[in-house]
C-alpha positions in Angstrom: 261.5 89.2 197.0 259.6 88.4 200.1 255.8 88.0 199.6 256.1 87.5 195.8 253.3 85.4 194.4 253.0 86.6 190.8 254.9 88.9 188.4 252.6 91.9 188.7 254.4 92.9 192.0 257.4 95.2 191.2 260.6 93.4 191.8 259.1 90.0 191.5 260.3 87.7 188.7 258.5 84.7 187.1 255.8 84.1 184.5 252.8 82.7 186.4 250.9 82.8 189.6 252.1 80.2 192.1 249.6 77.3 192.3 247.7 78.1 189.1 247.3 75.4 186.4 247.0 75.3 182.6 246.5 72.7 179.9 249.5 71.6 178.1 250.1 69.5 175.0 253.3 69.0 173.0 251.9 67.1 170.1 250.4 68.6 166.9 247.5 70.8 167.9 245.1 69.0 165.6 245.6 65.7 167.4 244.7 66.8 170.9 241.5 65.1 172.0 241.6 62.7 169.0 241.9 58.9 169.6 244.2 58.2 172.5 245.7 61.7 172.5 244.9 64.1 175.3 246.2 67.3 176.9 247.9 67.3 180.3 248.1 69.8 183.2 251.0 72.1 184.2 251.1 73.7 187.7 252.9 77.0 188.5 255.5 76.8 191.2 258.1 79.5 192.1 256.8 81.6 189.2 257.5 79.0 186.6 255.3 76.3 184.9 256.1 72.8 185.9 256.3 69.7 183.8 253.3 68.7 181.7 251.6 65.8 183.5 249.2 63.3 181.9 249.6 64.4 178.3 249.3 61.7 175.7 250.8 62.5 172.3 250.7 60.5 169.0 252.6 57.2 168.8 253.0 54.6 166.2 249.7 52.7 165.3 249.6 49.1 166.7 247.0 46.4 166.7 245.0 47.2 169.9 241.7 48.6 168.5 242.9 52.1 169.6 243.7 55.2 167.5 247.3 55.4 168.6 248.5 58.0 166.1 245.4 60.2 166.7 244.4 60.6 163.1 240.8 59.5 163.6 241.3 55.9 162.4 241.9 52.7 164.3 244.6 50.2 163.4 244.8 51.6 159.8 247.4 50.2 157.5 247.9 47.1 159.7 246.8 43.4 159.3 245.3 42.9 162.7 243.6 39.8 164.0 240.4 40.0 166.0 240.9 40.9 169.7 238.4 39.0 171.7 237.0 41.1 174.6 237.4 44.5 173.0 233.7 44.9 172.2 234.2 44.9 168.4 232.9 42.0 166.4 235.6 41.2 163.8 236.3 38.5 161.3 236.6 35.2 163.1 234.3 36.3 166.0 230.6 35.5 166.2 230.2 37.9 169.1 232.2 40.2 171.4 230.6 41.6 174.5 233.7 43.5 175.7 234.6 40.9 178.4 236.2 37.4 178.6 233.5 35.9 180.9 231.9 32.6 180.1 228.2 31.9 180.8 226.9 35.3 179.7 226.1 34.2 176.2 229.4 35.2 174.5 232.2 32.9 175.5 235.8 33.8 176.4 236.7 32.9 172.8 234.0 35.2 171.3 231.6 32.4 170.2 227.9 32.4 170.9 227.0 30.1 173.8 224.5 27.4 173.0 221.0 28.6 173.9 221.8 32.3 173.5 221.4 34.8 170.7 223.9 37.7 170.4 223.5 40.9 168.3 225.4 44.2 168.0 228.9 45.4 168.7 229.5 45.2 171.6 227.3 42.2 171.6 224.2 42.0 173.7 223.3 38.3 174.4 219.9 37.0 175.5 218.6 33.5 176.4 216.6 31.8 173.6 213.1 30.6 174.7 211.1 27.8 173.0 207.4 26.9 173.3 206.3 23.5 174.5 202.7 22.6 173.5 200.8 19.6 174.8 197.8 18.1 172.9 195.3 15.6 174.4 193.9 13.0 172.0 191.8 9.9 172.1 188.4 8.9 173.3 189.2 9.3 177.0 190.0 12.2 179.3 192.8 13.2 181.6 195.3 16.0 182.5 198.9 16.8 181.6 201.1 18.7 184.1 204.7 19.9 183.9 207.8 20.3 186.1 209.0 23.1 186.1 205.4 24.4 186.4 203.6 26.2 183.5 201.5 23.5 181.9 198.2 22.2 183.4 196.3 20.8 180.4 193.3 21.0 181.2 193.2 24.7 180.9 196.8 25.7 180.0 198.4 23.5 177.4 201.4 25.6 176.3 204.3 27.3 178.0 207.6 28.9 177.0 210.9 27.5 178.5 214.5 28.6 178.1 216.8 26.7 175.8 218.4 23.7 177.4 215.7 23.4 180.1 214.5 19.8 180.8 210.7 19.8 181.2 209.1 16.7 182.6 205.5 16.0 181.6 203.2 13.8 183.6 199.8 12.4 182.5 196.9 11.5 184.8 193.8 9.7 183.4 190.4 10.6 184.8 187.9 8.0 186.1 186.7 5.7 183.3 189.8 6.4 181.1 193.4 5.2 180.9 196.5 6.8 179.7 197.6 5.1 176.4 200.9 6.9 175.8 203.0 9.8 174.5 204.0 10.8 171.0 206.2 13.7 169.8 209.1 15.4 171.6 211.1 12.2 171.7 208.6 10.7 174.2 206.9 7.3 174.1 205.4 4.8 176.5 203.2 5.6 179.5 205.8 6.9 182.0 206.8 10.5 182.5 208.0 12.4 179.4 211.2 14.4 179.7 211.7 17.1 177.0 215.0 18.9 176.5 214.1 22.3 175.0 216.2 22.9 171.9 213.4 24.0 169.6 209.6 24.6 169.6 208.1 21.2 170.6 204.7 19.6 170.5 203.8 16.5 172.6 200.6 14.5 172.3 199.1 12.5 175.2 196.5 9.9 174.3 193.8 9.0 176.7 191.4 6.1 175.9 188.0 5.4 177.5 187.6 2.1 179.3 185.3 -0.4 177.7 183.0 -2.8 179.6 181.2 -5.9 178.6 177.4 -6.0 178.8 176.0 -9.5 178.8 172.3 -10.4 178.3 170.8 -13.8 179.1 167.3 -15.1 178.7 165.4 -17.2 181.2 161.9 -18.8 181.6 159.8 -21.2 179.6 158.9 -18.6 176.9 160.9 -16.9 174.2 161.7 -13.5 172.8 164.4 -11.1 171.8 166.4 -8.4 173.5 167.9 -5.5 171.5 170.0 -2.5 172.5 170.5 1.2 171.8 173.2 2.0 171.0 173.3 -1.1 168.7 175.4 -4.1 169.5 173.0 -6.6 171.2 170.3 -8.5 169.3 169.7 -11.5 171.6 168.6 -13.8 169.7 172.0 -14.4 168.3 174.2 -11.6 169.8 173.9 -11.4 173.5 177.1 -9.6 174.5 178.8 -6.3 173.5 181.4 -3.9 174.8 180.6 -0.2 175.4 182.8 2.7 176.4 182.7 4.1 179.9 179.7 6.3 180.7 177.5 5.0 177.9 173.9 4.5 178.8 172.7 1.4 177.0 168.9 0.9 176.7 167.7 -2.7 176.4 164.3 -3.5 175.0 162.6 -6.9 175.4 160.0 -8.2 172.8 158.3 -11.6 173.3 157.3 -13.8 170.4 153.8 -15.1 169.9 152.6 -17.4 172.7 155.1 -15.9 175.2 155.1 -12.9 177.5 157.9 -10.8 178.9 157.9 -11.3 182.7 160.7 -8.8 183.6 164.4 -8.0 184.1 166.9 -9.1 186.7 170.5 -8.2 187.3 171.3 -4.6 186.4 167.6 -3.8 185.8 164.2 -4.7 187.2 160.6 -4.3 186.2 159.1 -4.8 182.7 159.8 -1.5 181.0 162.9 -0.7 179.0 166.2 -1.3 180.9 168.8 1.5 181.0 172.2 0.3 182.0 175.0 2.9 182.8 178.2 1.3 181.7 180.6 2.2 184.5 181.7 -1.4 184.9 180.9 -4.8 183.4 177.2 -5.5 183.7 174.8 -8.5 183.2 171.1 -8.5 182.7 168.6 -11.4 182.5 165.3 -11.1 180.6 162.7 -13.7 181.6 160.1 -14.8 179.1 157.2 -17.1 180.1 
């Protein structure tokens, strides 16, 4: 009849209100909303319910990491191989991060990428970091720096770098010292030191103090001895000795009977004790008359 929209109007036929909707499901009631199964939607048109759209009912279980038969179990009763990229770590997989992208720690074949650690299912992968420590040894002094930055030793002698990083260390001796070489971390020699970070690593840099020769000679018609502190010169017999950079060597002259000490020349003057700062090779003459 004209104007009919639902069955409550006398003379109108049909079982529903036009345009209304309801859930529909043709599978066993206990399976709706379980696994892959879900209800669909029916729409009323012309007083009758239309087809059930979007309903998914139980099907035969297959190897796809899905509960196809909607019984609350996945792939039961089947011998399924691992499915890489499904986010489930199974036998034969060391990780599965639910994608097939390389470079994110878990490869497209579900193996852990070098330099990463992966845990969980789906797997969460993070870069592994290793510590690089530098140690300065030897009698001298100097600094060690790194590229990429992080180490300035001196003050900061350790830093953490990601696995696979190549860290280049450089050594610079301070005045009065020289760089004698590297040890550890696969480095040697006196050039730059390149360390590939695959584990915690310690590298030693040896700096050695320069040494300089102090020579004492005696002049004049008299005689006597010259001794040093620190020890090394007793001239007399031993009139030369080497001392490390920065050492202050004190020379003392003593005349023998019948002679007098007339004074120093060279690195010192006067007739008192002679203090020689060893910052280079030095020579001193003691005159006895």
